[in-house]
C-alpha positions in Angstrom: -1.4 17.9 -25.9 -1.6 15.2 -23.1 -5.1 13.5 -22.5 -6.6 14.0 -18.9 -7.7 11.8 -16.1 -9.7 12.7 -13.0 -8.1 10.9 -10.0 -10.4 10.2 -7.2 -8.8 9.0 -3.9 -9.2 9.5 -0.3 -5.8 9.0 0.8 -3.6 11.8 -0.5 -0.9 13.9 1.2 -1.2 15.5 3.8 -2.7 12.1 5.2 -0.3 10.1 7.3 -1.4 6.7 8.2 -2.3 4.7 5.0 0.7 3.9 2.5 -2.0 4.2 -0.2 -1.0 7.6 -0.6 2.1 6.4 -2.5 0.3 4.8 -5.2 -1.8 7.6 -6.0 0.8 10.2 -5.4 3.2 8.2 -7.9 0.3 8.1 -10.3 -0.1 11.8 -10.1 3.5 12.6 -10.5 4.3 9.9 -13.4 1.3 10.0 -15.6 2.3 13.0 -17.5 5.4 11.2 -18.6 3.0 8.7 -20.6 0.6 11.1 -22.0 -1.9 11.7 -19.6 -2.5 14.7 -17.4 -4.1 14.1 -13.9 -6.1 16.0 -11.6 -6.9 15.0 -8.0 -10.1 15.2 -6.5 -9.7 14.1 -2.7 -11.2 15.1 0.8 -10.8 17.9 2.7 -7.7 17.3 5.4 -9.7 17.7 8.4 -10.5 14.2 7.9 -7.4 12.9 8.7 -6.4 12.0 11.9 -2.9 12.1 11.6 -1.0 14.6 8.9 2.3 14.9 7.5 2.3 18.3 6.0 5.7 17.8 4.5 4.3 15.3 2.2 2.6 18.4 0.2 6.1 19.3 -0.8 6.3 16.2 -3.1 3.3 17.3 -5.3 4.2 18.4 -8.4 3.5 22.4 -9.1 0.9 23.4 -11.5 -1.7 20.2 -11.4 -4.7 20.4 -10.1 -5.9 19.1 -6.6 -9.4 19.7 -5.3 -10.3 19.0 -1.8 -14.0 18.4 -1.3 -16.0 18.9 1.7 -15.9 15.9 4.1 -16.3 14.8 7.4 -15.4 11.8 9.8 -18.5 10.4 11.4 -16.9 9.2 14.4 -14.9 12.2 15.2 -17.4 15.1 13.6 -20.6 13.7 14.3 -20.1 11.2 17.2 -20.4 11.8 20.9 -17.4 10.6 23.0 -16.6 8.1 20.0 -20.1 6.5 19.5 -22.2 7.6 16.3 -25.0 6.4 14.8 -24.2 3.6 12.3 -26.6 4.6 9.4 -24.4 7.8 9.1 -21.1 5.7 8.4 -22.5 3.7 5.5 -20.5 2.4 3.4 -17.9 4.2 5.5 -17.3 7.0 8.1 -16.2 9.4 5.5 -19.6 9.0 3.2 -20.3 12.7 3.8 -17.4 13.2 1.5 -19.6 12.1 -1.5 -22.0 15.0 -1.1 -19.1 17.4 -1.2 -17.0 15.6 -4.3 -19.9 14.7 -6.7 -20.7 18.5 -7.4 -16.8 19.3 -7.2 -16.2 16.3 -9.6 -19.1 17.5 -12.2 -17.0 21.0 -11.8 -13.9 19.5 -12.6 -15.3 17.6 -15.6 -16.9 20.6 -17.0 -13.9 22.6 -16.9 -11.3 20.3 -18.0 -13.0 17.8 -19.8 -11.0 14.6 -18.8 -11.3 11.5 -21.0 -11.1 8.9 -17.9 -12.4 8.8 -14.4 -10.0 6.6 -12.0 -11.0 5.9 -8.6 -9.0 3.9 -5.9 -10.5 1.7 -2.9 -10.1 1.8 0.0 -12.0 4.1 1.1 -15.3 2.6 -0.4 -17.0 6.0 -0.9 -14.4 6.9 -3.5 -15.8 4.2 -6.0 -19.3 5.5 -5.1 -18.1 8.9 -6.1 -16.9 7.6 -9.2 -19.8 5.6 -10.1 -22.1 8.5 -9.8 -19.9 10.7 -11.9 -19.6 8.0 -14.4 -23.3 7.5 -14.6 -23.9 11.5 -14.7 -21.2 12.0 -17.4 -20.9 8.5 -19.6 -17.1 9.0 -19.0 -15.1 5.7 -18.9 -14.4 4.6 -15.4 -11.0 2.6 -14.3 -11.6 1.2 -10.6 -8.7 0.5 -8.6 -8.8 -2.1 -5.9 -5.6 -1.5 -3.6 -7.4 -4.4 -1.4 -10.4 -6.5 -2.3 -13.5 -4.9 -1.0 -15.3 -8.0 0.2 -13.2 -10.3 2.4 -14.2 -13.6 4.3 -14.2 -11.4 7.6 -14.6 -8.0 6.3 -16.9 -6.0 6.5 -18.2 -7.9 9.6 -21.2 -5.6 10.3 -24.3 -7.3 8.2 -25.7 -3.8 7.0 -22.1 -2.5 5.9 -21.3 -5.7 4.1 -24.4 -5.3 2.1 -23.6 -2.0 0.9 -20.1 -2.9 0.2 -21.4 -6.0 -1.9 -23.6 -3.4 -3.8 -21.0 -1.0 -4.5 -18.4 -3.9 -5.6 -21.1 -5.2 -8.0 -21.9 -2.1 -9.4 -18.3 -1.3 -9.9 -17.2 -4.3 -11.6 -20.4 -4.2 -14.1 -19.9 -0.6 -14.9 -16.6 0.3 -14.7 -14.5 0.0 -18.2 -11.5 -1.9 -16.5 -11.0 -3.0 -13.0 -7.2 -3.1 -11.8 -5.9 -5.3 -8.8 -2.3 -4.9 -7.0 -2.2 -9.0 -7.1 -2.9 -11.8 -9.3 -4.3 -13.8 -6.5 -6.9 -10.5 -5.8 -7.7 -10.5 -9.3 -8.4 -14.2 -9.3 -11.0 -14.0 -6.5 -12.9 -11.4 -8.8 -12.7 -13.5 -11.5 -14.2 -16.3 -9.5 -16.7 -14.2 -8.0 -17.6 -12.7 -11.4 -17.6 -15.4 -13.9 -20.1 -13.6 -16.1 -17.7 -10.6 -16.7 -15.3 -10.8 -19.5 -11.8 -11.7 -17.9 -10.6 -8.8 -20.3 -11.9 -6.2 -18.0 -9.3 -7.4 -15.2 -6.0 -6.1 -15.0 -3.0 -6.3 -12.4 -0.8 -3.5 -11.7 1.3 -4.1 -8.6 2.5 -1.5 -6.5 6.3 -0.1 -6.6 8.8 2.4 -5.3 9.3 5.9 -6.0 12.8 6.5 -7.1 12.8 10.2 -6.3 12.2 9.6 -2.7 15.0 6.9 -2.7 17.5 9.6 -4.3 16.5 12.2 -1.5 17.1 9.3 1.1 20.6 8.4 -0.4 21.4 11.8 -0.3 20.6 12.4 3.5 22.7 9.3 4.5 26.0 10.4 6.0 29.5 8.7 4.9 29.9 5.6 6.9 32.8 5.5 9.3 35.6 3.1 8.5 34.7 -0.4 9.6 36.1 -1.3 13.1 38.3 -4.9 13.2 36.4 -8.1 14.1 32.8 -8.9 13.8 30.1 -6.2 13.7 26.8 -6.1 14.8 24.1 -6.5 12.2 21.0 -4.3 12.0 17.7 -5.7 10.4 14.5 -3.4 10.4 10.9 -3.9 9.9 9.2 -0.5 8.9 5.4 -0.3 9.4 2.4 -1.2 11.4 2.0 -4.5 13.4 -1.0 -5.7 14.9 -2.6 -8.8 16.4 -4.7 -10.0 13.1 -2.4 -10.9 10.6 1.0 -8.9 11.6 1.5 -10.5 15.0 5.1 -10.3 15.9 4.7 -12.7 19.0 5.9 -15.7 17.3 9.2 -13.8 15.9 9.9 -12.5 19.4 9.3 -15.9 20.7 12.0 -16.9 18.3 14.3 -14.4 19.0 14.2 -15.3 22.5 15.1 -18.8 21.5 17.9 -17.7 19.5 19.3 -15.5 22.3 18.7 -18.6 24.8 20.8 -20.9 22.4 23.6 -18.4 22.1 23.1 -18.0 18.4 21.9 -14.3 18.8 22.7 -11.5 21.2 22.8 -8.1 21.5 26.6 -7.9 20.2 25.5 -9.6 17.0 22.2 -8.4 16.0 19.9 -5.4 16.4 16.4 -5.5 15.2 14.5 -2.5 14.7 10.6 -2.5 14.4 10.1 1.0 13.2 6.6 2.3 13.5 4.5 -0.6 14.6 1.7 1.4 15.7 1.2 1.6 19.7 5.0 2.1 20.8 4.4 1.2 24.5 2.2 -1.8 23.7 4.9 -3.2 21.4 7.7 -2.2 23.9 5.9 -4.0 26.6 5.4 -7.1 24.4 9.3 -7.1 23.5 10.0 -6.8 27.3 7.7 -9.8 28.2 9.8 -11.9 25.8 13.2 -10.7 27.4 14.5 -9.4 24.2 14.6 -5.8 24.6 18.5 -5.8 24.5 18.0 -6.9 20.6 14.7 -5.9 19.6 14.0 -2.1 19.8 10.8 -0.5 19.1 11.0 2.8 17.2 8.4 5.4 16.6 7.4 6.9 13.3 9.9 9.2 11.0 9.5 11.1 8.2 9.2 8.8 4.9 12.7 9.8 3.6 14.2 8.9 7.0 12.3 5.7 7.0 14.0 4.9 3.2 17.4 6.1 4.6 17.2 3.7 7.4 16.3 0.6 4.9 19.3 1.7 3.0 21.6 1.8 6.1 20.3 -1.6 7.2 21.9 -5.1 6.8 18.7 -7.0 6.1 14.9 -6.0 6.1 11.8 -7.6 7.7 8.4 -8.3 6.6 5.2 -9.5 8.6 2.3 -10.8 6.1 0.1 -13.5 7.8 -3.0 -15.3 6.7 -5.6 -12.7 6.4 -3.7 -10.7 4.0 -3.1 -13.7 1.6 -4.3 -12.0 -1.5 -2.3 -8.9 -0.6 1.4 -7.6 -1.0 2.6 -4.6 1.3 3.7 -1.8 -0.7 6.9 -2.1 1.5 8.3 -5.1 -0.6 9.1 -3.2 -3.7 10.7 -0.5 -1.3 12.6 -3.5 0.1 13.7 -4.6 -3.5 15.1 -1.0 -4.5 16.9 -1.1 -0.9 19.0 -3.9 -2.5 19.0 -5.6 0.9 18.2 -9.4 2.0 14.7 -10.1 3.1 13.6 -12.2 5.8 9.8 -12.9 5.1 7.6 -14.0 8.1 4.5 -14.9 6.1 1.8 -17.4 5.2 4.0 -19.6 3.0 1.1 -20.2 0.7 -0.1 -16.3 0.5 0.7 -13.8 -2.4 3.7 -12.1 -0.6 5.2 -15.5 -0.2 4.7 -16.3 -3.9 6.3 -12.6 -5.0 9.4 -13.1 -2.7 10.1 -16.9 -4.2 9.8 -15.5 -7.8 12.2 -12.9 -7.1 14.8 -15.4 -5.5 14.2 -14.9 -2.0 14.5 -18.1 0.0 14.4 -17.1 3.8 10.5 -17.5 4.4 8.7 -18.7 7.3 5.2 -19.1 8.6 4.8 -16.1 10.8 2.8 -18.0 13.5 5.4 -21.0 14.0 8.4 -19.7 16.2 10.2 -22.9 16.0 10.2 -22.5 12.1 11.1 -19.0 12.3 14.1 -19.9 14.5 15.6 -22.1 11.8 15.0 -19.8 9.0 16.1 -16.6 10.7 19.1 -18.5 12.3 20.2 -19.4 8.7 19.4 -15.8 7.4 21.5 -14.2 9.9 24.7 -16.3 9.0 24.1 -15.7 5.5 23.9 -12.1 5.8 26.9 -12.0 8.1 28.8 -14.1 5.5 27.7 -11.8 2.7 25.9 -14.4 0.7 22.5 -13.3 1.3 20.2 -12.9 -1.7 19.5 -9.3 -3.0 16.9 -8.4 -5.9 18.5 -8.2 -9.3 18.6 -4.9 -11.3 16.2 -6.0 -13.8 13.5 -6.6 -10.9 14.2 -3.5 -9.0 13.9 -1.6 -12.5 10.4 -3.1 -13.3 9.2 -2.3 -9.8 9.2 1.5 -10.1 6.3 3.3 -9.6 7.3 5.0 -12.8 6.8 1.8 -14.6 3.7 1.2 -13.0 2.2 4.6 -14.3 3.2 3.5 -17.8 1.1 0.4 -17.4 -1.8 2.5 -15.8 -1.7 4.8 -19.0 -2.0 1.7 -21.3 -5.3 0.8 -19.3 -6.8 4.3 -19.8 -5.9 4.6 -23.5 -7.6 1.2 -23.8 -10.5 2.3 -21.6 -11.1 5.6 -23.6 -10.6 3.8 -27.1 -13.4 1.0 -26.0 -15.7 3.5 -24.7 -15.4 5.6 -27.8 -15.9 2.4 -30.0 -19.1 1.7 -27.8 -20.6 5.0 -28.7 -23.2 5.0 -31.4 -22.1 5.8 -34.8 -23.6 9.1 -36.5 -25.5 8.7 -39.9 -24.0 12.0 -41.1 
């Protein structure tokens, strides 16, 4: 019989903004193959500002999903977007705590899980898990998709103090802490030098083979290639914004390549898929005079986004200095797509490290147009000649979310074993 684990996650289908749903969803789908039966405690869908109900079809049937009462302080308790800050500590979804704790206790009484797991963001998820851990004594594995405390976040003094308290309680009381990157884990090792390093683990994000299988099946047969040079298509899939993923220097570099004659609409097409505010991004593209090369495209369902990656000639990733300890989940999808990758990054960051380790050398500083021009020009030439690097089969296999679920199962087993060993022994 499988052991049971209670997964506490705010981001879960049908939520449609955070890519974090894919991490929890994949664990929910694959843990059973590794001896652990998962159940999910999430929030009522009313708190999700954007929803994708089609994601619900990806949930395995017969597995427990409990959605507890929750409100968004800004939208359900505010007036014209203004709200009392104390009602949003540690975050705008703190009301979820009051519905989730009794719901979690009910699940624990009914199904008797051996381990509790929670994932940040959202910080209230760790607060719920902390409370359930204290009330039940169950071992707790805390997942950090991002570091809780960063140099510029949270910026508000009271919220930052509350975050710091939750983080300290989490690190001290959890049986194991899991991070998605080595640099994030190292930052916690430095911040908590008195905590045993054995408590800290890295389980990277990955890709879901089920999604790629469906995407491959949806791609129509390609027509016979026309004679002569063909137009190359490069895709970036995901949100872009001013702080950390600003495409301005990239667009300036495209304009420079266009002016020099090294890139034009007949040779190159670049798609910025689901960049956030489509109108604002389209205006930025027009400002740089490259609307004939760079297309700003609206969001599409996840399967269609994967199919677009698979049909492309190359893929783009933006990851600037504020995210140096993070790796965007799309990197692993890019590996699985088997396409060349152009990294517009901080070359000292974790994303650059992972790309280099995977053999990708087309990396340029995201905020230096002149450097991007040189690297991107060479990248386009390599793709055109069929000489650009792609991920190895070994890397693709190791990056699957099914493999990551196996790693998490090992952490659960160790947490349950350590917790059992620490209990007082009976004299009988």
